C-alpha positions in Angstrom: -29.1 -33.5 -8.7 -31.7 -34.5 -11.3 -32.9 -38.0 -11.9 -30.9 -38.2 -15.2 -27.7 -37.4 -13.3 -28.6 -39.9 -10.6 -29.2 -42.6 -13.2 -25.9 -41.7 -14.9 -24.0 -42.1 -11.6 -25.6 -45.5 -11.0 -24.6 -46.7 -14.5 -21.0 -45.6 -13.8 -21.0 -47.5 -10.5 -22.3 -50.6 -12.2 -19.2 -50.9 -14.4 -16.7 -50.2 -11.7 -14.3 -53.0 -10.7 -15.6 -55.5 -8.2 -13.3 -57.4 -5.9 -14.8 -60.8 -5.0 -13.7 -64.4 -4.2 -14.9 -67.9 -4.8 -14.1 -70.0 -1.7 -13.1 -73.5 -2.9 -12.2 -77.0 -1.8 -12.3 -80.3 -3.6 -16.1 -80.7 -3.4 -18.8 -80.8 -6.1 -20.2 -77.7 -4.4 -17.1 -75.7 -5.2 -17.2 -76.8 -8.8 -20.8 -75.8 -9.1 -20.0 -72.4 -7.5 -17.1 -71.7 -9.9 -19.2 -72.6 -13.0 -22.2 -70.7 -11.8 -20.0 -67.7 -11.0 -18.5 -67.6 -14.5 -21.9 -67.9 -16.1 -23.8 -65.5 -13.9 -21.6 -63.2 -11.9 -18.3 -62.5 -13.6 -18.2 -59.4 -15.7 -15.7 -57.2 -17.4 -13.3 -55.5 -15.1 -13.9 -57.9 -12.1 -11.0 -58.9 -9.9 -11.8 -62.5 -8.9 -9.7 -64.4 -6.3 -9.9 -68.2 -6.0 -9.3 -68.9 -2.3 -8.7 -72.2 -0.5 -7.5 -72.9 3.0 -5.4 -75.6 4.4 -6.2 -76.7 8.0 -3.2 -78.0 10.0 -3.5 -80.5 12.8 -0.3 -79.5 14.7 -0.8 -75.7 15.1 3.0 -75.5 15.6 3.9 -73.2 12.7 3.6 -69.5 12.0 0.7 -68.3 9.9 1.7 -68.1 6.2 0.2 -67.2 2.9 0.7 -69.3 -0.2 0.1 -67.3 -3.4 -0.2 -69.0 -6.8 0.3 -67.1 -10.0 0.6 -68.6 -13.5 4.4 -68.4 -13.2 5.2 -68.7 -9.5 4.3 -70.4 -6.3 5.6 -68.6 -3.2 5.5 -69.7 0.4 6.2 -67.6 3.4 7.1 -69.6 6.5 7.4 -73.3 7.1 4.3 -75.3 6.1 3.7 -78.7 7.7 1.4 -79.8 4.9 2.1 -80.6 1.3 1.4 -77.5 -0.8 1.1 -79.5 -4.0 -2.5 -80.3 -3.2 -3.4 -76.6 -3.0 -1.5 -75.9 -6.2 -3.4 -78.6 -8.1 -6.8 -77.5 -6.7 -6.2 -73.8 -7.5 -4.8 -74.6 -11.0 -7.9 -76.7 -11.8 -10.3 -73.9 -10.8 -8.2 -71.2 -12.4 -8.4 -73.1 -15.7 -12.2 -73.1 -15.3 -12.3 -69.4 -14.8 -10.0 -68.4 -17.6 -11.6 -68.9 -20.9 -9.9 -67.3 -23.9 -12.4 -64.5 -24.1 -12.3 -63.6 -20.4 -12.4 -59.9 -19.5 -11.7 -60.2 -15.8 -8.6 -60.7 -13.7 -8.1 -64.0 -11.8 -5.9 -64.6 -8.7 -5.3 -67.8 -6.7 -4.6 -67.8 -3.0 -4.2 -70.6 -0.5 -4.4 -69.5 3.1 -2.2 -71.6 5.4 -2.3 -70.8 9.0 -2.9 -71.9 12.5 -6.6 -71.1 12.5 -9.4 -73.4 11.4 -10.5 -72.9 7.8 -13.6 -70.9 8.6 -11.9 -68.1 10.6 -9.0 -68.0 8.3 -11.2 -67.4 5.3 -13.3 -64.8 7.2 -10.0 -63.0 8.1 -8.9 -63.0 4.5 -12.2 -61.5 3.3 -11.9 -58.7 5.8 -8.3 -58.0 5.1 -8.9 -57.9 1.3 -12.1 -55.7 1.6 -14.0 -58.0 -0.7 -17.3 -56.9 -2.1 -18.8 -60.4 -1.8 -17.8 -64.1 -1.7 -19.2 -67.1 -3.4 -19.4 -70.5 -1.8 -20.8 -73.9 -2.9 -23.2 -75.9 -0.8 -24.0 -79.6 -0.8 -27.7 -78.7 -0.1 -27.9 -80.9 2.9 -31.2 -81.5 4.7 -31.6 -80.0 8.1 -31.3 -83.4 9.9 -28.0 -84.2 8.2 -26.7 -80.7 8.8 -27.5 -81.0 12.6 -25.6 -84.4 12.7 -22.6 -82.8 10.9 -22.6 -79.8 13.4 -22.8 -82.2 16.3 -19.8 -84.0 15.0 -17.9 -80.7 14.7 -18.0 -80.6 10.9 -20.8 -78.2 10.1 -21.7 -76.6 6.8 -19.1 -74.0 5.7 -21.8 -72.1 3.8 -23.8 -71.6 7.0 -20.6 -70.5 8.8 -19.8 -68.0 5.9 -23.3 -66.5 6.0 -23.1 -65.8 9.7 -19.5 -64.7 9.9 -18.3 -63.1 6.6 -17.8 -59.3 6.7 -19.4 -59.0 3.2 -22.3 -60.5 1.4 -22.2 -64.2 0.7 -23.6 -65.9 -2.4 -24.4 -69.6 -1.8 -24.6 -71.8 -4.9 -26.4 -75.1 -4.5 -24.7 -78.1 -6.0 -27.9 -79.8 -6.8 -31.3 -80.6 -5.4 -32.3 -84.1 -4.2 
């Protein structure tokens, strides 16, 4: 194959549909990640999923998936948490990603299961065969991050980098 044919196949691959997700919560880092993604990553034909996870304290329910579309909210199983918070959060971010001139597809998913948030999101990325995920970061200093990890509440962006089955884009919320 000549170099012109090779360049042509690369160009065709660049316009193919990408499946990726923005992992969100109610933090400023998630807002920064969503805004940066729309401005810098989203392109025509992309299939973008907004994903949030609800962590349950009881662990007494079956794993379930809550899916939000513009017209419907579906639950499978019996959640022990209020799904309205997830609906509100996903709706807020969906509005941010859906300008009138958009050329990509947006889906919203809330993962609700008996796992902690990190493993549940990693499982989702693997199951959906995502090309990459985007997460926001609070840009914590190393000392503060160590204190959070010691308290059992470490940085999700660090967790994602080390555990996701696909590349991870970390968007910093702001520098101090």
